C-alpha positions as CSV (number, residue, x, y, z in Angstrom):
1,X,108.8,89.9,130.3
2,X,112.3,89.3,131.6
3,X,114.6,86.5,130.3
4,X,117.6,84.9,132.1
5,X,120.7,83.7,130.3
6,X,122.5,80.9,132.2
7,X,126.0,79.8,131.2
8,X,129.1,78.0,132.6
9,X,132.8,78.3,131.7
10,X,134.2,75.4,133.7
11,X,134.9,77.2,136.9
12,X,131.9,79.6,137.1
13,X,128.3,80.0,136.4
14,X,126.7,83.3,135.4
15,X,123.1,84.5,135.2
16,X,122.4,87.5,133.0
17,X,119.1,89.3,132.6
18,X,117.6,90.8,129.5
19,X,114.2,92.5,128.9
20,X,113.5,90.9,125.5
21,X,113.8,87.4,124.1
22,X,115.8,88.7,121.1
23,X,118.3,90.4,123.3
24,X,118.6,87.2,125.4
25,X,119.2,85.1,122.4
26,X,121.8,87.5,121.0
27,X,123.7,87.4,124.3
28,X,123.5,83.6,124.5
29,X,125.0,83.4,121.0
30,X,127.8,85.8,122.1
31,X,128.6,83.7,125.1
32,X,128.8,80.5,123.1
33,X,131.2,82.2,120.7
34,X,133.3,83.2,123.7
35,X,133.6,79.6,124.8
36,X,130.9,79.4,127.5
37,X,128.9,76.2,127.5
38,X,125.6,74.9,128.9
39,X,124.2,78.2,127.7
40,X,120.4,78.5,127.9
41,X,117.7,81.1,127.9
42,X,114.8,80.9,130.3
43,X,111.8,83.1,131.1
44,X,112.1,84.6,134.5
45,X,108.8,83.3,135.9
46,X,110.0,83.2,139.5
47,X,111.1,86.8,139.4
48,X,114.7,86.2,140.5
49,X,117.8,84.0,139.9
50,X,117.6,82.8,143.5
51,X,114.8,80.4,142.4
52,X,117.2,78.8,139.9
53,X,120.0,77.9,142.2
54,X,118.7,78.3,145.7
55,X,121.2,81.1,146.5
56,X,121.4,84.8,145.5
57,X,123.4,85.7,142.5
58,X,124.5,88.9,140.8
59,X,122.4,89.8,137.7
60,X,124.0,91.8,135.0
């Protein structure tokens, strides 16, 4: 299963992709420590980030 990490930093929003829940949670903690906010982890049920925002985004 794939997990998406969504986060904002005031001017940007990122969507990162991880293959395990543990890896996604770890990355979410790292982003919070770096000052990102509205950080959340979601299961990628739709198969892409496009379904989250309505527009294509770069997944890292």
